[in-house]
C-alpha positions as CSV (number, residue, x, y, z in Angstrom):
1,M,11.7,-69.0,23.6
2,P,14.0,-70.9,25.9
3,K,14.7,-69.0,29.1
4,L,16.7,-69.7,32.2
5,T,17.5,-67.7,35.3
6,Y,20.8,-68.2,37.2
7,T,22.4,-66.7,40.2
8,A,25.0,-64.3,38.9
9,T,28.1,-66.2,40.0
10,L,31.2,-67.5,38.2
11,E,30.2,-71.0,39.2
12,N,27.1,-70.7,36.9
13,L,29.1,-69.3,33.9
14,E,29.6,-72.6,32.2
15,P,25.9,-73.7,32.4
16,M,24.9,-70.3,31.1
17,L,27.2,-70.5,28.2
18,D,26.1,-74.1,27.5
19,F,22.5,-72.9,27.4
20,L,23.3,-70.2,24.9
21,E,25.4,-72.6,22.8
22,Q,22.5,-74.9,22.6
23,G,20.5,-72.2,20.8
24,A,23.4,-71.4,18.4
25,K,23.7,-75.2,17.6
26,E,20.0,-75.3,16.8
27,L,20.5,-72.7,14.1
28,G,23.5,-74.7,12.7
29,F,26.4,-72.4,13.4
30,D,29.8,-74.1,12.7
31,A,32.3,-74.8,15.4
32,R,34.2,-71.5,14.8
33,E,31.1,-69.4,15.0
34,L,29.9,-71.4,18.1
35,N,33.2,-70.5,19.8
36,R,32.9,-66.8,18.8
37,I,29.3,-66.6,20.1
38,R,30.3,-68.3,23.3
39,L,33.2,-65.8,23.7
40,A,31.0,-62.8,23.2
41,S,28.4,-64.2,25.6
42,E,31.0,-65.0,28.2
43,E,32.3,-61.4,28.0
44,V,28.8,-60.0,28.7
45,L,28.0,-62.5,31.4
46,V,31.3,-62.0,33.3
47,N,30.6,-58.3,33.3
48,V,27.2,-58.9,34.8
49,I,28.6,-61.3,37.4
50,N,31.4,-58.9,38.4
51,Y,29.7,-55.5,38.2
52,A,25.9,-55.6,38.2
53,Y,25.4,-56.4,41.9
54,P,28.2,-54.7,43.9
55,D,26.5,-55.0,47.3
56,K,24.4,-58.1,47.0
57,N,23.8,-61.3,45.1
58,G,21.6,-61.1,42.1
59,S,20.4,-63.1,39.1
60,V,20.8,-63.1,35.4
61,E,18.1,-64.1,33.0
62,I,19.0,-65.5,29.7
63,I,16.7,-65.9,26.7
64,Y,17.4,-67.0,23.2
65,D,15.2,-67.1,20.2
66,I,15.6,-68.2,16.6
67,Q,13.9,-65.8,14.3
68,D,13.3,-65.9,10.6
69,G,15.2,-69.2,10.4
70,N,18.6,-67.5,10.3
71,R,18.9,-65.2,13.3
72,L,19.9,-66.0,16.9
73,V,18.6,-63.4,19.3
74,V,20.0,-63.5,22.8
75,E,18.8,-61.3,25.7
76,I,20.9,-61.1,28.8
77,I,18.8,-59.4,31.6
78,D,19.8,-58.3,35.1
79,S,18.3,-56.1,37.8
80,G,21.6,-54.6,38.8
81,V,23.2,-51.2,38.5
82,P,22.0,-49.4,35.4
83,F,24.7,-49.7,32.8
84,N,24.6,-49.4,29.0
85,P,27.8,-51.0,27.7
86,L,27.0,-49.6,24.2
87,L,27.9,-46.1,25.5
88,M,31.4,-47.1,26.2
89,P,33.9,-45.3,23.9
90,E,35.7,-47.4,21.3
91,P,39.0,-48.4,22.7
92,D,42.2,-47.2,21.1
93,I,43.6,-50.4,19.6
94,E,46.3,-48.5,17.6
95,S,48.4,-47.2,20.5
96,P,51.1,-49.2,22.2
97,V,49.6,-51.4,25.0
98,E,51.3,-49.4,27.7
99,N,49.6,-46.2,26.6
100,R,46.1,-47.5,26.4
101,K,43.3,-47.0,29.0
102,I,42.3,-50.0,30.9
103,G,38.9,-51.5,29.9
104,G,36.6,-51.2,27.0
105,L,38.1,-54.1,25.0
106,G,35.3,-56.5,26.1
107,I,32.4,-54.6,24.5
108,Y,34.7,-54.0,21.4
109,L,35.1,-57.8,21.2
110,V,31.4,-58.4,21.5
111,R,30.7,-55.8,18.8
112,S,33.2,-57.4,16.5
113,I,31.6,-60.9,16.9
114,M,27.9,-60.2,16.9
115,D,26.0,-58.6,14.0
116,E,23.7,-56.4,16.1
117,L,23.6,-55.1,19.7
118,S,21.0,-53.1,21.5
119,Y,20.4,-52.1,25.1
120,R,17.4,-50.9,27.0
121,R,16.5,-50.3,30.6
122,E,13.0,-51.5,31.4
123,A,11.2,-52.0,34.7
124,G,14.5,-51.6,36.7
125,R,16.3,-54.1,34.5
126,N,19.3,-54.0,32.1
127,I,18.4,-55.8,28.9
128,L,21.2,-56.4,26.4
129,T,20.2,-58.0,23.1
130,L,22.8,-59.7,21.0
131,I,22.0,-60.8,17.4
132,K,24.0,-63.2,15.2
133,Y,22.9,-64.1,11.7
134,Q,23.5,-67.5,10.3
135,T,24.8,-67.0,6.7
136,T,25.6,-70.5,5.7
137,G,23.9,-73.9,5.5
């Protein structure tokens, strides 16, 4: 399982996304799906960068694994503030924009792109798992 640890800064966002894209390419996702996986990963990583470490610098560990020949499993791990994004309520996407609450669209986007999401808090760390199935080729 390839694994890298980065300082949780915006300067490291592109290398983090490139690392994850490498795993998706190994599984043979097409360009459209690569972009979607990258977008979902970016949403999660930007949230870690912006919110996990409010009073200090921290790190983010990224692991990907290819399982059963058709499943990309990504773990994004931080030691920041405990936060389960899966507990966020579904955003109201039907109301006019001016009437909507701010926030919540990011995890909605991630849910719509990835096939499975799970969260656990273990040993003082947030561990968000994103799974995407390769259904073609």
